[in-house]
BAPA-691509 format. One record per residue (C-alpha): y, z, x. Coordinates in steps of 0.25 Angstrom, whole numbers, padded with zeros to 4 digits, always signed. Each point is the difference from the previous one (the first is absolute). Layout:
BEGIN
YZX ...
***
This chain:
BEGIN
-0656-0377+0415 +0000+0013-0005 +0004+0014+0005 -0012+0002+0010 +0003-0013+0006 +0013+0004+0006 +0000+0013+0005 +0013-0001+0008 +0009-0005-0012 +0006+0013-0008 -0003+0001-0014 +0015-0003-0004 +0000-0015+0005 -0015-0001-0010 +0005+0006-0012 +0012-0008-0005 +0004+0007-0010 +0000+0012+0004 +0009-0003+0011 +0010-0003-0009 -0002+0013-0007 +0000+0007+0014 +0013-0006+0003 +0007+0003-0012 -0003+0015+0002 +0003-0001+0014 +0014-0005-0004 +0003+0010-0011 -0004+0013+0010 +0009-0005+0011 +0011-0002-0010 -0004+0015-0005 +0000+0004+0014 +0013-0005+0003 +0008+0007-0013 -0008+0014+0004 +0007-0002+0013 +0013-0005-0004 +0000+0012-0010 -0002+0007+0011 +0008-0002+0009 +0012-0001-0011 -0004+0014-0004 +0000+0006+0011 +0008+0012+0005 +0015-0005+0003 +0004+0008+0015 +0014+0003+0000 +0008-0008+0012 +0000+0009+0012 +0012+0007+0003 +0007+0003+0014 -0003+0013+0006 +0011+0010+0000 +0005+0002+0015 +0007+0012+0002 -0001+0003+0013 +0009-0002+0011 +0011-0007-0010 +0010+0013+0000 +0007+0008-0010 +0001-0008-0014 +0015-0005-0002 +0007-0002-0014 +0007-0014-0002 +0009+0006-0009 +0014+0002+0006 +0005+0015-0005 +0012+0002+0012 +0013-0003-0008 +0012+0004+0009 +0003-0009+0011 -0005+0007+0012 -0014-0001-0003 +0000-0016+0000 -0006-0008+0011 +0004-0015+0002 -0009-0007+0009 -0007+0009+0010 +0014+0007+0003 +0000+0015-0002 +0009+0006-0013 +0012+0000-0001 +0003-0009+0011 -0002-0017-0003 -0006-0010+0007 +0011-0011+0006 -0005-0016-0001 +0002-0011+0008 +0002-0016-0003 -0012-0009+0006 +0001+0002+0017 +0011+0008+0001 +0002+0014+0005 +0015+0000-0005 +0003+0011-0010 +0008-0007-0010 +0007+0001-0015 -0004+0012-0010 -0010+0004+0011 +0012+0007+0008 +0002+0009-0012 -0015+0003+0000 +0000+0005+0015 +0013+0008-0002 -0006+0007-0011 -0011+0002+0010 +0009+0005+0011 +0007+0009-0009 -0015+0007-0004 -0004+0000+0015 +0014+0007+0004 -0002+0011-0011 -0013+0003+0005 -0001+0001+0015 -0013+0006+0001 -0006-0013-0007 -0006-0009+0009 -0003-0014-0004 -0008-0012+0005 +0007-0014-0003 -0012-0010-0001 +0002-0014-0001 -0008-0010-0007 +0000-0014-0002 -0006-0009-0011 -0015-0008+0003 +0008-0013+0006 +0000-0003+0015 -0008+0005+0010 -0005+0015+0003 +0007+0001+0013 +0013-0006-0007 -0001+0009-0010 -0002+0013+0008 +0012-0004+0008 +0010-0003-0011 -0005+0013-0007 +0005+0008+0012 +0012-0008+0000 +0002+0004-0014 -0003+0015+0002 +0010+0000+0012 +0010-0005-0008 +0000+0009-0010 +0000+0012+0011 +0011-0004+0006 +0008-0002-0014 -0005+0015-0003 +0005+0005+0014 +0014-0008-0002 +0002+0007-0013 -0002+0014+0008 -0015+0003-0003 -0007+0006+0013 -0009-0010+0006 -0010+0012+0006 -0004+0001-0015 -0005-0015+0000 -0010-0007+0004 -0004-0016-0004 -0012-0007+0000 -0003-0014-0004 -0012-0002-0009 +0003-0015-0001 -0010-0006-0012 -0009+0011+0000 +0005+0007-0012 +0004-0008-0011 +0005+0004-0012 -0003-0012-0008 -0012-0010+0003 +0005-0012-0007 +0005-0014+0006 +0013-0001-0007 +0014+0003+0005 +0000+0013-0009 -0011+0008+0006 +0004-0006+0014 +0014+0006-0002 -0005+0014-0003 -0008+0000+0014 +0013-0003+0008 +0004+0013+0000 +0003+0013+0010 -0009+0014-0008 +0008+0013+0003 -0012+0011+0003 +0003+0013+0000 -0010+0005+0011 +0003+0016+0002 +0012+0009-0005 -0001-0005-0014 +0006+0005-0012 -0004+0016-0005 
***
């Protein structure tokens, strides 16, 4: 049975010695090709990581994080307009207590010395409680401060109130320190500011 008697059988089955040589050659060529691929991939040009596009439209003017103001009238605490001070409340309370009385008296002195200024008293709450409850509590807090200021001689026509409830948090932590900062009345000048 020679080559001519089995036309369907490929040559590499008939010549066994050549087949061994061919498989060794194939293995060498395959390894050489794999190594070339690794070299090409490993030596390829490194692309820098993508950078986020810089968007400046709609962000408003850039603001410095440095505080250059040194006089007391330029400071602000909470969202209160300087030189007034916010007042803080106990949990679930609209009663003005302790050292908060002194803060409110300083605000009254400032408002009586500047009768052209109109102020919005903004009642705020921490995020515990329902939205409706916090809006009502914020309103009670703002009204409490307004009544106190009027009793100290401030013109009530220059005082308005609004409740933000839990909508304008200063700190978003879930701890007593954060919640204590959020239970406050802010005093915001709405017209007739200092010149």
